[in-house]
C-alpha positions in Angstrom: 0.0 0.0 0.0 1.3 3.5 -0.8 0.5 6.2 1.7 0.1 9.6 0.1 -0.2 12.1 2.9 2.8 14.4 3.5 4.6 15.1 6.7 7.7 16.7 8.2 8.5 20.0 6.3 11.3 22.2 7.5 10.6 24.9 10.0 11.5 28.5 9.0 14.6 28.8 11.2 15.8 25.4 10.0 15.4 26.4 6.4 17.4 29.6 7.1 20.1 27.5 8.6 20.7 25.8 5.3 22.5 29.0 4.0 24.8 29.1 7.0 27.8 26.9 7.7 28.3 24.7 10.7 31.3 23.0 12.2 31.5 19.4 11.2 33.1 16.7 13.1 32.3 13.2 14.2 34.4 10.1 14.0 32.9 9.2 10.6 33.7 12.3 8.5 34.4 12.9 4.9 37.8 12.9 3.3 36.7 13.8 -0.2 38.1 17.2 -1.0 35.1 18.3 -3.1 32.7 17.5 -0.2 34.9 19.3 2.3 34.8 22.4 0.1 31.0 22.1 -0.4 30.4 21.9 3.3 32.1 25.2 3.8 29.8 27.0 1.2 26.4 28.5 1.6 23.8 26.6 -0.4 21.6 28.6 -2.7 18.2 27.0 -2.5 16.8 28.7 -5.7 19.8 27.6 -7.7 19.6 24.2 -6.1 16.0 23.8 -7.4 17.2 24.5 -11.0 19.9 21.8 -10.6 17.4 19.3 -9.1 14.8 19.9 -11.8 17.3 19.5 -14.6 19.2 16.5 -13.3 17.5 14.7 -10.4 13.7 14.7 -10.7 13.4 12.3 -13.5 14.4 9.4 -11.2 13.7 10.8 -7.7 10.5 12.5 -8.8 9.6 16.2 -8.7 8.9 16.1 -5.0 12.0 14.1 -4.2 10.0 11.1 -2.9 11.5 8.4 -5.0 9.6 5.4 -6.5 7.3 2.8 -4.8 9.7 0.0 -5.7 12.5 1.7 -3.8 14.9 1.7 -6.8 15.3 5.4 -6.2 15.3 6.6 -2.6 13.3 9.4 -1.1 15.7 12.4 -1.0 13.2 14.9 0.3 14.1 16.1 3.8 17.5 14.4 3.8 20.2 16.2 5.8 22.0 18.4 3.3 25.4 17.3 4.6 24.5 13.7 3.8 23.5 14.6 0.3 26.8 16.4 -0.2 28.9 13.5 1.2 27.1 10.8 -0.8 27.2 12.6 -4.2 30.9 13.5 -3.6 31.6 9.8 -2.7 30.0 8.6 -5.9 31.9 11.1 -8.0 35.2 10.2 -6.3 34.6 6.5 -6.8 34.1 5.7 -3.1 30.5 4.5 -3.6 29.5 2.2 -6.4 26.3 3.5 -8.1 26.5 3.1 -11.9 23.0 4.6 -12.3 24.1 7.8 -10.8 27.4 8.2 -12.6 26.0 10.0 -15.7 24.0 12.4 -13.5 26.5 13.1 -10.8 29.6 13.9 -12.9 30.8 17.4 -13.3 30.1 17.6 -17.0 26.4 16.9 -16.4 26.2 19.6 -13.7 27.9 22.1 -15.9 25.7 21.4 -18.9 22.5 21.6 -16.9 23.4 24.7 -15.0 25.3 26.8 -17.5 23.5 29.9 -16.5 24.4 29.6 -12.8 27.5 27.5 -12.8 30.3 29.1 -10.8 33.6 28.3 -12.6 35.7 29.4 -9.6 33.9 27.1 -7.1 32.9 24.6 -9.8 31.4 21.4 -8.4 31.4 22.2 -4.7 28.9 25.1 -5.1 26.5 23.0 -7.1 26.6 20.3 -4.5 25.9 22.8 -1.7 23.0 24.3 -3.7 21.2 21.1 -4.7 21.7 19.6 -1.2 20.2 22.7 0.4 17.2 22.5 -1.9 16.6 18.8 -1.3 16.6 19.3 2.5 13.7 21.8 2.2 11.4 19.3 0.3 8.5 17.9 2.4 8.8 14.2 2.9 5.9 11.9 1.9 5.1 8.6 3.7 6.2 5.8 1.4 6.1 2.0 1.3 6.3 0.1 4.6 6.7 -3.5 5.6 4.0 -5.9 6.8 3.8 -4.3 10.3 3.6 -7.6 12.1 6.8 -7.4 14.2 7.1 -3.7 15.1 7.7 -4.2 18.8 10.8 -6.3 18.0 11.9 -3.7 15.4 11.7 -0.9 17.9 13.7 -2.9 20.4 16.4 -3.7 17.9 16.5 0.0 16.9 16.8 1.2 20.4 19.6 -1.2 21.2 21.7 -0.7 18.1 20.8 2.4 16.0 19.9 5.3 18.3 23.5 6.5 19.0 24.0 7.5 15.3 20.6 7.8 13.7 18.8 9.4 16.6 15.8 8.1 18.6 13.4 8.1 15.6 15.7 7.9 12.6 16.3 11.7 12.2 20.0 11.3 11.5 22.6 14.0 12.2 23.3 17.1 10.1 26.7 17.6 11.9 27.9 14.0 11.6 26.6 13.0 8.2 24.2 10.3 9.5 21.3 10.1 7.1 17.6 10.5 7.8 16.2 7.0 7.6 12.8 7.9 9.2 10.1 7.5 6.6 12.4 6.1 3.9 11.0 3.5 1.5 11.0 0.1 3.2 12.4 -1.7 0.1 15.2 0.8 -0.3 16.1 0.5 3.4 16.3 -3.3 3.1 18.5 -3.2 0.1 21.0 -0.7 1.4 21.1 -2.4 4.8 21.9 -5.8 3.2 24.5 -4.2 0.9 26.2 -2.7 4.0 26.0 -5.9 5.9 27.5 -7.9 3.1 30.3 -5.4 2.5 28.9 -4.2 -0.9 28.7 -0.5 0.0 32.3 0.7 0.2 31.6 4.0 1.8 29.6 2.5 4.7 30.4 3.6 8.2 32.8 0.8 9.6 31.2 1.1 13.0 27.8 0.3 11.5 29.2 -2.7 9.6 30.4 -4.1 12.8 27.3 -3.2 14.7 24.9 -5.0 12.4 27.0 -8.1 11.7 25.0 -10.3 14.1 21.5 -9.1 12.9 19.2 -12.0 12.0 16.8 -11.9 9.1 14.0 -11.3 11.6 15.9 -8.4 13.1 16.5 -6.8 9.7 12.9 -7.0 8.5 11.5 -5.8 11.8 13.8 -2.8 12.3 13.5 -1.6 8.7 9.7 -1.8 8.9 9.7 0.2 12.2 12.1 2.8 10.7 10.0 3.2 7.6 7.0 4.3 9.8 8.8 7.0 11.7 8.4 10.7 10.9 10.7 13.8 11.2 9.9 16.4 13.9 10.6 20.1 14.3 14.3 20.6 15.3 15.5 17.5 13.5 17.4 19.5 10.9 19.3 21.5 13.5 22.9 22.0 12.1 24.3 21.7 15.6 23.0 18.1 16.0 
């Protein structure tokens, strides 16, 4: 079943924060030079919308909510720092995603944004812009699991996931931990299994170790529980 109601838009102050920089730290940081530069820049939401509409919306949909099958994730509401890190990792060859290669490369960005492309800042500015725009998009509730083991899923989450992803899957702007609340269940499952099996090269090493002992029941239950969570005011705080 596909749920169509929307939830979790950015509050005004949080939206304003997107154009300011924050100090980034965390044990799991980024070492990609382009991402480091982009994180120091102020994202232009209006320019980011142009980039998104030209390059991203064909797959991720105009609202950034992905597709029901989970082939393309919901980007709407994602922490902008996470978007920057993941795109930079794909472009640097640190994350395997052949589908994204033609869209993420610098030539595609330059061609799609010739009127606003900043030659001096080049790729980093476009990353900052599109990430800022994506974070402002309202999330939509997507595909969920069967809902028959949610208590177990909540227990597994509380014991293993809260420290990084927050108590309801809100992630961390400051430490690059993604929003997983309300993400498509099928996408969550696939990414989780790839990380567990060592197929996602830019995965957090601590997470790989943490989930190594998860059973099939654990995985299905926790991903189902996560897919049902919603973002709340304050979840996009750049200091968290």
